[in-house]
Steps between C-alpha positions, in 0.01 A plus 500: 500500500733304272468561129461205259849577362659464843305182560622362165859596584479333838342192347789468252755552780335228710470248216864548393627483858706203616255453788181474291485123452648422845217705658238295313665170592529599868129581506415162350716319757331690783159395371620142459630494861164630626310236304719221641457637852121480462492145362792358699290320763191413300393137493588427135847646549552291813410189300766588243755538779410160642520338155845650426670543840851491348440833326382700800679616814292445812758591764477866603871546574598341169258727311632810678862405428428422135305819439762712678780350291298556179424862589863580589638322195259673263588840647870431442423380147301815429770733631762325289281511189417868541871574547573320174235706322657823623846384389366406157327834456810689609722302260251543216495874554880519509588263216198514269274803523273654765218487245486119517413506872121534452507192279703299750282605792185403315613140426196306615690181590717682755199678648323165530793344687526791743124491548513129581772561760309778675166323471649181646635693798159653566330163459745328737463768768121492480509120530728528801250738657229240445648276770257574781340342805165328462373418847796347680682374189711673239363474148767434236435646150620182327347596163656846505836354606485253210437777248768721658753217460392437139522870416843520667632215281352668193680821596831312500431401140413862420825612659702284259301643209548853636878462523512374140267769367655794684849399387384488136304824516818703555684345205523751219411246230183405685401865548568581133306198376204589721502863386529393135214249525267746674581786261464281192164376629381860533608577144344186353171570678504853359576376148219245520255764623572770243324519165735683256204658317365653821845599627567691176184709541628717785320836495670835446494649849718807448214741574335298778444625854783415743423376848772584753650267756347544848818391678873445458621146450592225257215433261448123475182491293125504546228259607407424140160334535372743762620799297362359174155462656519859624599625153220304335250641749599859415575435130865601527821390328832516685872462427761467776787721387766372739667162505489266802769599748494868401540735797215750504509816705176642630321685221679320216265427201500123471158411355340624177122497454296585192277738700564770757378366837654769721154614611409151625716469812336174608584333168859628518533355848360164387755486216782592738396216730558256214864610468766293679806661661753309712876443521554123465549350154315171453546320168132409505420870456702556180770323303729805505568440871635153422727643231628762741574248774693275259699803381582604857629151580731532198618842619567363848697211349726749318585691817862467623385339823330210322674491158284232338480574125354154434182598683487826305528308172216268599286797601568670164387186316179492704438869438542448125243217496251704702558809285431293188174388660419867570526573126180299452311728739337812359628834626152570638309246703129502579234346721161366393218444745354219293659395171169361375291810562753784504724506193633855547730559801433786740832478684845516340851467649848599396743210470874575548658557158799301380720809536399547865554129574849519353579813698366372831633144485800487266648844564625428855642164388686672216626771736634264769620234254666727243845373604404132470527366145286195574215718622524735201513212249197338663318833508557553127387145431181560697432814296567304180247235602240767577566666163461166324133474607414870479336443158447840334421726792717805430454646847632182660793463261607862539494461879717189470747668263536796735567266788754295301677825415516589871647156575759543224594840643561349845704215354705746292599699809524224762652199319862542389615140461513419123391139555194606698416767243513233232252289698263795510550569129409144411171539683442839338554335160212265577291797602582671169399188308158491667451873435603470134263208443225730617603755239657744748828658399659468843861428590628474857865435583785592729809668362815289473761542771836343441665351807803683635799268537779623721858420395795481736858561393 
């Protein structure tokens, strides 16, 4: 017997599959073809055919030829479209990042187009099967043929849209803009939901009971409402001690509860069922996945095979804006069952700290772009902009200063050209000005290196 967790995992896999919407559309077309077959030769339909004879094919051979051409053409169109999807996914994995594939596969517009192609083929074949003998005469499904022709023309329009959309979906600017918009939306929704007074009242859970992970996998979160109801029912408080995307091994303590529930195996199992583990990273699950995907596109752009620092610079700018938005999110998040009746949260979450976001997203960019002055200058500028809005959070500012120091270290050892070092120093001067205005006695700079001029006798 399948457990609820396996059913939930399979449900998520089905919903995120590229064939989910096409399967629904095919089913609808099959039902539509059956309905037309049942009403095709009713009296009121025959009167419509007589009133509009120009729209309906009455000749059996003409109907067979038309339906056969439509079915063959739609099959060719479908094969070509599916081939384009595979090419796009392969190019996206090679030039952008494999992590963006789930987002590209789940584009609803592309699934709709593919579903229309497949559904139209099924509808056309079922209509062709509806040509049958009634007594000594062949009955022509004129109504079904009319709809098959109309759907075929509509599919030609969809094909033009599909070509345009699929060609744009692989463009790096389009992918970055989509990732930025989705991630920013997640952050803004989180900011609008949080009440700073409640977020600041996180309990001290150092001595709480730890519930261990029942399986190995990437922790993506919990079913918040279902788990909150369960906690309210048993009068429990809980804190998730791992961040979304953390890899848990079996037996790793990942949940903290204010009461020891080890004796209640059924309750432990119910809590485990509310935990979500899977591999794919969907931005709708957490904003950190969007940040990571943008960072990986920047890293890919800095690889020798692609060598596109302009894309890396744009990605750094986006990461700085999203990181600034993250500063307005409390380090601990919470879930309320009903904000009118329940004012005290029962469920708390860790949010990725600024230091961890810098390490996960900016570190690889700094490592692969340490020999590119433009990337380093833009990276320092992004850190300056984040520092400018950090207000007076010492933990955030110290994390930024440590990261600026790491960037200065890389520039000191990787950039030898005096002109390029001067460019970096000018940006560091701006960083120092922002730090000094905040009252921090900080000074970052690169040492002077005089150019060596060779003389020939």
